[in-house]
C-alpha positions in Angstrom: 30.5 -43.6 17.6 28.3 -44.0 20.7 25.3 -41.7 21.2 26.0 -38.9 23.7 29.8 -39.0 23.2 31.2 -36.1 21.2 33.3 -37.0 18.2 37.0 -36.6 18.5 38.4 -33.4 16.9 41.7 -32.7 15.5 44.3 -35.1 14.3 47.9 -36.0 14.9 49.1 -32.5 15.6 46.8 -31.8 18.5 48.8 -31.0 21.6 47.7 -32.1 25.0 48.3 -28.6 26.4 45.6 -27.0 24.2 42.2 -26.8 26.0 39.3 -28.9 24.5 36.7 -26.9 22.5 33.3 -26.7 23.9 30.4 -28.1 21.9 27.8 -25.4 20.9 24.2 -26.2 20.7 22.5 -25.2 17.5 19.0 -23.8 17.7 16.4 -23.6 14.9 12.8 -22.8 14.3 10.5 -25.6 15.2 8.9 -27.5 12.3 5.7 -25.9 11.3 6.4 -22.4 12.7 6.0 -19.6 10.2 6.8 -16.0 10.3 3.6 -13.9 10.1 3.5 -10.1 9.6 1.9 -8.3 12.5 -1.7 -7.5 11.5 -1.5 -3.8 12.4 1.2 -2.8 10.0 0.1 -0.3 7.3 -0.8 -1.7 3.9 -1.4 -0.1 0.5 -5.0 0.3 -0.7 -6.1 1.4 -4.1 -8.8 4.1 -3.8 -11.2 5.3 -6.4 -13.3 8.3 -5.3 -16.2 9.5 -7.5 -17.8 12.9 -6.9 -20.5 14.9 -8.8 -22.6 18.0 -8.5 -23.6 21.1 -10.4 -21.6 21.9 -13.5 -18.6 24.1 -13.0 -16.1 25.7 -15.6 -13.6 23.1 -16.7 -10.7 25.4 -16.4 -11.4 26.0 -12.7 -12.1 22.3 -12.1 -8.8 21.3 -13.7 -6.9 23.9 -11.6 -8.5 22.6 -8.4 -7.7 19.0 -9.2 -4.1 19.9 -10.0 -3.9 21.7 -6.6 -5.4 18.6 -4.9 -2.7 16.5 -6.6 -0.1 18.8 -5.3 -1.6 18.8 -1.7 -2.0 15.0 -1.8 1.2 13.6 -3.2 -0.1 10.0 -3.6 -2.7 11.1 -6.1 -2.3 9.0 -9.3 -4.8 10.3 -11.6 -7.9 12.4 -11.8 -10.5 12.4 -14.6 -13.1 15.0 -14.9 -16.0 16.5 -16.7 -18.0 19.7 -15.9 -20.3 17.9 -13.4 -18.3 14.9 -12.1 -14.8 13.6 -11.4 -13.0 10.5 -10.5 -9.9 10.4 -8.3 -7.6 7.4 -8.1 -4.7 7.0 -5.7 -2.8 4.7 -3.3 -3.4 5.1 0.4 -1.3 3.6 3.2 -3.5 2.5 6.1 -3.7 -0.2 8.7 -7.0 -1.7 7.3 -9.8 -1.0 4.8 -11.8 1.0 7.4 -8.9 3.5 7.9 -8.3 3.8 4.2 -12.0 4.4 3.5 -12.3 6.9 6.3 -9.4 8.9 4.9 -10.9 8.7 1.4 -14.3 10.0 2.6 -12.6 13.0 4.2 -10.4 13.8 1.2 -12.8 15.9 -0.8 -14.2 17.9 2.1 -10.8 18.5 3.8 -9.3 19.9 0.6 -12.3 21.8 -0.7 -11.0 25.2 0.6 -7.3 24.7 0.1 -7.7 23.3 -3.5 -10.8 25.3 -4.4 -12.8 22.1 -5.2 -16.5 22.5 -6.0 -19.1 21.7 -3.4 -19.8 18.3 -4.9 -20.9 15.2 -3.0 -19.2 11.8 -3.0 -21.2 9.4 -5.0 -18.9 6.4 -5.1 -16.0 4.9 -3.3 -14.0 1.7 -4.0 -11.2 0.6 -1.7 -9.3 -2.5 -2.6 -6.0 -4.0 -1.3 -2.9 -4.1 -3.5 -3.2 -7.8 -4.2 -6.8 -7.5 -5.4 -5.9 -4.6 -7.6 -3.1 -6.5 -9.3 -5.2 -9.6 -9.6 -7.9 -7.7 -11.4 -5.4 -6.2 -13.8 -3.9 -9.6 -14.5 -7.3 -11.1 -15.2 -8.1 -8.2 -17.6 -10.9 -6.5 -15.6 -11.0 -3.8 -13.0 -9.7 -0.3 -13.4 -6.9 0.0 -16.0 -3.5 1.1 -14.7 -3.4 4.8 -14.0 -1.6 6.0 -17.1 -1.1 8.7 -17.9 -0.7 9.9 -14.4 -2.1 13.4 -13.8 -5.3 15.3 -14.3 -7.2 14.5 -17.5 -10.7 15.1 -19.0 -13.0 12.0 -19.4 
């Protein structure tokens, strides 16, 4: 077959009255092109927020943390003692800055509605999902949040 000449189609039963089929051009992705997710899509971030302050009754603190878990449905687990607590959860945000900003507002914004004590934030860790799972696989980092819920230290 000569270049540029379409191959003959059909066989002995082709009738001369039938119109010739048009050749379709196939398109494809150029070699080396890759799909990349847009950078501004939300991602999951694992947040650990540590708070502490003056000692409060454990019954009241537990009730407040349970209310916070109800108000903030992505809350995984809370651990607490009379003078400090740790809250771990997944946050969906565009980037680390947004996830950290939400985390830093969490305690203050829910103080009234959940009855949280007037403690200060003393620690914050925000890591992406990949880093969280990598740490778990390598045997270090925060253990998986089980059991989920509000528990004493």
